[in-house]
TILUMLO-789163 format. One record per residue (C-alpha): x, y, z; residue in three letters. Coordinates in pm, whole numbers, plus 50000, padded with zeros to 5 digits. Layout:
N
XYZALA
...
END
This chain:
626
363129689564745MET
363899703064394GLN
367339706164230THR
368609733263988PHE
371919737663810GLU
373439772263756CYS
376299771163505SER
379259794663539TYR
382179802363294PRO
385479783763326PRO
387339817063299GLN
386709853363393VAL
388459885763308ARG
390649901163576SER
393029930963523GLY
392519929863148GLY
393299892863107GLU
391409859963130MET
392059837663429ILE
390639804063543ASP
387529807263757PHE
387699787464088HIS
384709796664311PRO
385129763964501GLU
388469775764644SER
388869813464588ASP
386829836264815ALA
386709865164566SER
385579841164295HIS
382929827464538ARG
381469862264583ARG
381259865764208LEU
379489831964186LEU
376969843264446ASP
376079872864222ARG
375689848863929MET
373369827064138ILE
371249856964240ASP
370889865963873LYS
369959829663792TYR
367249829264059ARG
365849861963926SER
365449847163579SER
364159813263712HIS
361159818963946PRO
360969781864034ASP
364439784964188ALA
363669815864393SER
363939796364724ASP
366799774064612ALA
370089775564800GLN
373609765764697LEU
374129729164784ASP
377409720564605SER
379849731264332ILE
380759707564050ASP
384129722163937ALA
384579696963657GLU
381319706363490ARG
381449742963604HIS
378009739963764VAL
376629753364092ALA
373979729164224VAL
371029746664390LEU
368459728264605VAL
365019740164711ASP
364299721065033ARG
360969737765095THR
359019714564863VAL
358639677164820THR
359499663964479VAL
357849633664320VAL
360589616364131GLU
360099595363822GLN
358879560763909GLY
356579536263733ASP
352879529063720ARG
352909513364067ASN
355629532464256ARG
356239569764313LEU
359399578464512PRO
359379611364707LEU
362189634564810ARG
360879651665123LEU
360969688565192ALA
362919699765498ALA
359679707365679SER
358579671565626GLU
361769654965749CYS
360469646366095SER
358599615166224PRO
355549635966314SER
355139647465953ALA
354129612765831GLY
350349617265858PRO
350569650865678LYS
352639636165394VAL
350269606465363ALA
347169628265355GLU
348639652765100ARG
350019628264846TYR
347449600464878GLU
344859626964798LYS
346909639964505ARG
347509605064363TYR
344309583964404PRO
344979546864443GLY
348499553064580PHE
349319550264949TYR
352319559565158LEU
354159526965223THR
357599539365330GLU
358479570465526PHE
362109577565614HIS
362239612965753PRO
365879612065854TYR
367049603765502SER
364449626365342GLY
362809598465142LYS
359359583065113ALA
357499559964879LEU
353969558864741LEU
352679525964602GLU
349509515764426ARG
347239493964643MET
343799478364595SER
340949489064820ASP
340979455164998LYS
344719457465049GLN
344479492565193ALA
341599481865419THR
343489451465551ALA
346549472865617ARG
344489499265797GLY
342709473866019ILE
345949456566121LEU
347729489566187ALA
344779502366388GLY
344679471166607ASN
348439472566665LEU
348299510366721LYS
350989517266462ILE
351059538966148LYS
349719522765827PRO
353039527965648TRP
354779508365927GLU
353329475865794VAL
353409463065436ARG
350499440665331VAL
350429418165022THR
347849391764922PRO
348639354664944THR
347599327364702LYS
345189312164956GLU
343279344764987GLY
344909357665303GLY
347539384165365TRP
351269384765426SER
352149413965651CYS
355669426265722ARG
356279450266007LEU
358699478965955ASP
362119472366105GLN
361429499166366THR
358489478466504ILE
359489449866736ILE
357059420666729TYR
356039411367087GLN
353759380767100PRO
352459386667453ASP
351359421967364LYS
350389418366998MET
348909383766942ASP
345439391767070LYS
345279423666859SER
346479405066549ILE
343839378066598GLN
341169404866628GLN
342439420466306ALA
342289386266135CYS
338629382466221GLU
337819418366123GLN
339569414665787ILE
338059380365725GLY
335699364365978HIS
335699341366280LEU
338029312466198GLY
340769332666030TRP
344079327166205TRP
347689338766181PHE
351289327566211GLU
354019352066308ALA
357819351566299ASP
359339373166570ALA
362729374166397LYS
361509387266062THR
358399405666178GLY
356329387365914ILE
352719379265999ILE
350729356265770VAL
346939357365799MET
345239325265689HIS
341579321965586PRO
339729295665785GLY
336449284565938GLU
335619286066312PRO
337339259166516ALA
335389236066745ASN
335969206466974PHE
334579171866928GLU
331759162167169PRO
334299139767347VAL
338059136867320HIS
338889102067452PRO
341999096767660LEU
344669082367425PRO
345089045667520PRO
348879046767537ASP
349159079067734THR
349329066368092LEU
352859058068199GLY
354699070267889ALA
358289078668000PRO
358179114067861GLU
355169121668078ASN
357209121868400MET
358049157968325ARG
355089167268107ARG
351509156668191THR
348999156967901PRO
345459165068012PHE
343469173067697GLY
343559189667357VAL
343989225867254LEU
341419243967045LEU
342899246766694PRO
343299280766535ARG
340759271066270ALA
338439242666179GLY
340089213466005GLY
343449217766177LEU
344709189366400PRO
344129189566776PHE
347439194666953ASP
347779179867303PRO
347539202667605ALA
350069194767878SER
351659207868196ILE
355449210368202ASP
356319204568568TRP
359959213368516LYS
358849248168415GLU
356819251268734GLY
355739228269018SER
352469244869123PHE
349059243768953LEU
346079265669048LEU
342639254168929ILE
339619276868957GLY
336089267568864GLY
332559269468991GLU
330669238269091GLY
330089214768798GLY
332639231968575SER
334849201068544GLY
337589207168803LYS
337439171668936SER
337539155468591VAL
340529177068498PHE
342319169368825THR
341669132068796ASN
343159130968446VAL
346289148368575VAL
346439125268881LEU
345999093268681ALA
348999101468464GLU
351169109768763GLN
350149078568955ILE
351159058968645ALA
354629074568684GLN
354969060469037GLY
354629092369240VAL
353749095769607GLU
350339111469663LEU
348669132869929THR
344979142269909ILE
343459170170120VAL
339779178470073ASP
336519183870257THR
334929151570377LYS
331839155070157SER
333819162769839LYS
336589137169893SER
334489110569719THR
335919124669395ASP
339239108669492TYR
338059075669639PHE
339209058369321TRP
342899066069386CYS
343089055669753ARG
345249024569689PRO
348039047969573TRP
347589075469835VAL
350289079870100LYS
348559106170314TYR
344799112070329TRP
343609143870504GLY
339939144670413CYS
338039132170717GLU
338029165570903SER
339489200570894ILE
341889190271169VAL
343079159770975GLN
343639181970671ALA
345759205470883ALA
347659176671041GLY
348379161170704CYS
349859193670570LEU
351769199670895ASN
353419165870849HIS
354399173870489LEU
355859207770583VAL
357889191670863TRP
359269166770609GLU
360229195170377MET
361989214370653GLU
363459186970872HIS
362859152670716GLY
365179128870536GLU
364459145170199ARG
365329179570335ALA
368589166570481LYS
369559149670153ALA
368979181669958TRP
371029201870205ALA
373919177070222GLU
374189173269842ASN
373349209369750ALA
370819196769495TRP
369029224169302GLN
366369204669115SER
364759170469145TRP
365289165068772TYR
369069167668812ASP
369579144269108ILE
371049109069059PRO
368759080368963ASP
369199063369301TRP
367979095269468ALA
364959097369238LYS
364019062069344ARG
364469070269711LYS
362749104069691PHE
360079100969419PRO
357939129769301ILE
355319137469567HIS
352029152069440VAL
349869171769685ILE
346239177969592VAL
344249203469792ILE
340669205769670ASP
337859228969781GLU
340519251669929TYR
338149280769994ALA
335899258070203SER
338889245370400LEU
339999280270508VAL
336849301570507ASP
336929306470887GLU
340699306570934ALA
341919326771230GLN
345219329671414MET
345299319571779CYS
347449342671995LYS
346349328372330SER
344379298272449VAL
341139308572626PRO
340639298472988ASN
338559266472975PRO
337059274473314GLU
335499306573181LYS
334979298572812THR
331999279572677LEU
332709248172471PRO
331249262672146PRO
333649292172169VAL
336649269272213LEU
335349246671940GLN
335239276471703GLN
338749287271803ALA
339999251571755TYR
338469248371406LYS
339509283671305GLY
343109277271404TYR
343149244171214ALA
341999263170905GLU
344689289370969TYR
347279261370972LEU
346049249170632ILE
346509283770482ARG
349899288170650TYR
351109253970532ASP
350079261170172VAL
352309291970176ILE
355179271670324ARG
354779244770058ILE
354769270569780LEU
357989285669914ARG
359819253670007LEU
358789226069772ALA
359779238569428ARG
363149221269393PHE
362559191269619MET
360309170469396GLY
356949182069531TYR
354079192569308ARG
351049211169440LEU
347629210869272ILE
345239234769445LEU
341609237569335ALA
338969261969455SER
335539274069351GLN
336529309869432THR
339949325669389VAL
340319358269579SER
341749373469893GLN
338479366970074ALA
338729329769993SER
342249326470131GLY
344099332569805LEU
345519367869820PRO
347939379569547PRO
351039369569746ASN
349829333169732ILE
348359333369381ARG
351529347969234ASP
353499317069339LEU
351519294369105PHE
353269289568771THR
350389271368600HIS
346829284768612ARG
343599269668485VAL
340019282568491ALA
337419255968413MET
334129262868239GLY
333339281467914PRO
332119312968087ASN
333419316568445PRO
332659347368653SER
334759378468607GLU
335989376668967SER
337199340968915LEU
339019350568597GLU
340709379968767LYS
341779357469053GLY
343189329568836VAL
344949346668549PHE
347989369368543HIS
347219383568199ASP
343449384068172LEU
343599409067884ALA
345629384367677GLY
343429354367759MET
341219342967467PRO
337499338467524ALA
335799305367446VAL
334199310767101PRO
330429312867089ALA
330239284466834ASN
331879260567084VAL
329209268867341ILE
326299269367095ASP
327279235366953SER
327039219167294GLY
330729209367293ASN
331769231167588SER
331609204167855LYS
335109199167996GLY
336329231367835VAL
338629255268018GLY
341399280367962ARG
344989276468069ALA
347819300468138GLU
350759276568160LEU
354379285568233ALA
356139298767925GLY
352989298167709GLN
350319322567601THR
346749316767713GLY
344989287967533ARG
341549271667529ILE
341469234067592PHE
339129204967646LYS
339879177967903THR
340319141867797TYR
337489118567894TRP
338429083367998ALA
334949068468043GLY
334089038667824ARG
332199005767816ASP
329579018668058GLY
332219029068313MET
332819064768432VAL
336299079568408ASP
337389071668764THR
336419034868731GLU
338439032768409VAL
341419049368578PHE
341239024068862GLY
341308994568623HIS
344039009468400MET
346329017568693LEU
345718984268862ALA
347008967668545ASP
349818992368469LYS
351159001068815VAL
349658973269023GLY
347818974769352LEU
349588974069690PRO
349758940369859GLY
347208949870123TRP
344578959569862CYS
342008933369760ASP
341598937669385ARG
337978926469350ASP
336778944769660ARG
338558976469544TYR
336908974569201PHE
333568970769381ASN
334099004269555THR
334599023569229ILE
331869006269023ALA
328339019368973LYS
325809005869224HIS
322069005569269SER
319758999769562ALA
319628963069470ASP
323408961069445ASP
324858980169744PRO
328508989969764ILE
330928971369988ASP
330708997170268ALA
333008977870498GLU
335848978670248TYR
335149015170169MET
335879023770532HIS
338879000570541GLU
340459017670242LEU
340039051770405THR
341149041370753ASN
344359026470616ARG
345559059670470ILE
343849086170690ALA
346249104470919ILE
343979100471223GLY
342589127471450GLU
344999121671741ALA
348079123171520LYS
346739153971345ALA
346129171971675ILE
349589162871800ALA
351179178471491SER
350879213671635ASP
351229223772004PRO
348699252071984ILE
346179229171817LEU
346779203972095GLN
346349230772361ALA
343089242772207LEU
341719207172194LYS
342709201272557ASP
341029233772657ALA
337909224572463TRP
337749190472631ASP
338239206172972GLU
335589232372900SER
333079205272812GLU
333849187873138MET
333549220173333ASN
330299230073169PHE
328519197073190GLY
330509170573003GLY
331169161972645SER
328279157772410ALA
329649123372331ASP
329159111472689GLU
325939098172832ALA
323919125373013PRO
324709126473383ALA
322729140573672LYS
323609177473710PRO
325819183574010ALA
326159215974204ALA
329279236274143ASN
331449252474408ALA
328959280974448ALA
326139256774506GLY
324549262974167VAL
323619232673963ALA
324629235073594PRO
321879231473334PRO
321059198173180ALA
323229189472878PRO
321949194772527ALA
320949164472321PRO
323849142972207ALA
325599155271898GLY
324939192471939THR
328359199172090GLY
326949227572303ALA
325319231172647GLN
322209253072651LEU
321359276372942MET
319439308372992ASP
321069341573079ALA
320469339473454SER
321989304873477GLN
325019316173278LEU
325509346673503ALA
325249325673820ASP
327619299673681LEU
330239324373565MET
329949343473892GLY
330459311674089GLY
333689305073895ARG
335039339973945GLY
END
């Protein structure tokens, strides 16, 4: 806007005499002033659109303002203040003002735009400065004048967001990092202050891991690790920066979901986490498939419940834990004392009810044929393989059901659940209503499948990708990404404990035997033999291997008895095998005629679990039982 001053006389003639002129208070005098202003505008073309804004009675001046144009006020060689025209006093006019005046004044850029106060500012900027500002604004989807960018001594940029822009790390950090790399290159990184809205971009080189990050020797059993379990190192923001430890804060959340394809490093990661917790004196339950449970043979001396010998034992083990949570001594103590968190209970209670860690590995394989049982088939009319399938399917259903119960019951009672699976989806028994209950999430491997990533992470869009230089350098073994409670997504590498020719699990066994001690029933030398490397000329102590397992396994009979429907299905299966020719575990007997006079077919070879017959035999047999 442009300002003009129209002077008027202090006195005017009225009725033949001179009187004081007061257009600010006298209506007749105001009309006379209006005629003076019209005459002024006629003789001053620049003021033709100016309107009366105020009257300065002391100076006898009428102030006229033309609000239809923007005025560039006097500034200096680097700053040009603007007074905006009325048509430009709206937020949407910013791009128009920037385009008009940046074109009129080359090298100057709109850096402040205040439409409600009618002010703006143009400032001189270098080409690099304008480019950096444009890239950052474009990535954040804000206007360029809503961020001020100045160079730093180290060659980076200090960026201050306008006070109208609220810095939100979860929504902005990934875009800012992309801007860093576009302005500089891979390895540039930033620091941001949410309170001030200041973002500092630092030059840097691409970060990388070491080929191996050894387990720190003093880590196991450190008192502070009862709540927080370190498991590796975080990828620095740039090369040359220190490696910060990666850790799980169990007080922030008691449940950890681990996804990863075969060979991605799930077991190494889990064993590092387990070793630290065993060093803290926790109780331990392991549930896994029989073939994969060898990954946890090393920790059997410290295991309380072992559910790895069959699907039914896995189900029975979890049934027992859920019963403890709902009806056991721990559940009663929590109810009687109204305890809200294990971390806040008295020390005597912590000793009586220690942290209990539950590991469920290969979860998708444990529940891939899960099915509810609404009625037990008639064993007199149902073939043994059918009942066997129903029995196994219901055991898998119990595993899935118990996992949900644990996730809903165990949070405040000192239980921690670590669940690992090669696939994480509804089809693999992990629908959203289960996945959403996990507070910590990890995906192992530098480049997991898209479906695995979608299953594991809440905020996949905000999860950083493992840099190509980490993969190309061969340092991606043991690498994964973590979305931990209260933290943004980070890239990490798992600690490796192997040394002196021993693999990690053998080292863990020796370290824990020294730090925690072995139970009285465990023979130290024979235990070490079971976790050491062996060759054909130096066979493992197989007898003690079985003894270690048998001591902690829940047992098939106890597992079956843990659920009445499971028991009923097993009884029906046994009866069906008797009705249709005997159990496959029994010695073959001479076929005997049934009530209809039809002899059943000969049993299948031992171990098949099924009796083979042709269609006519089956029809005769089923008809005879009708």
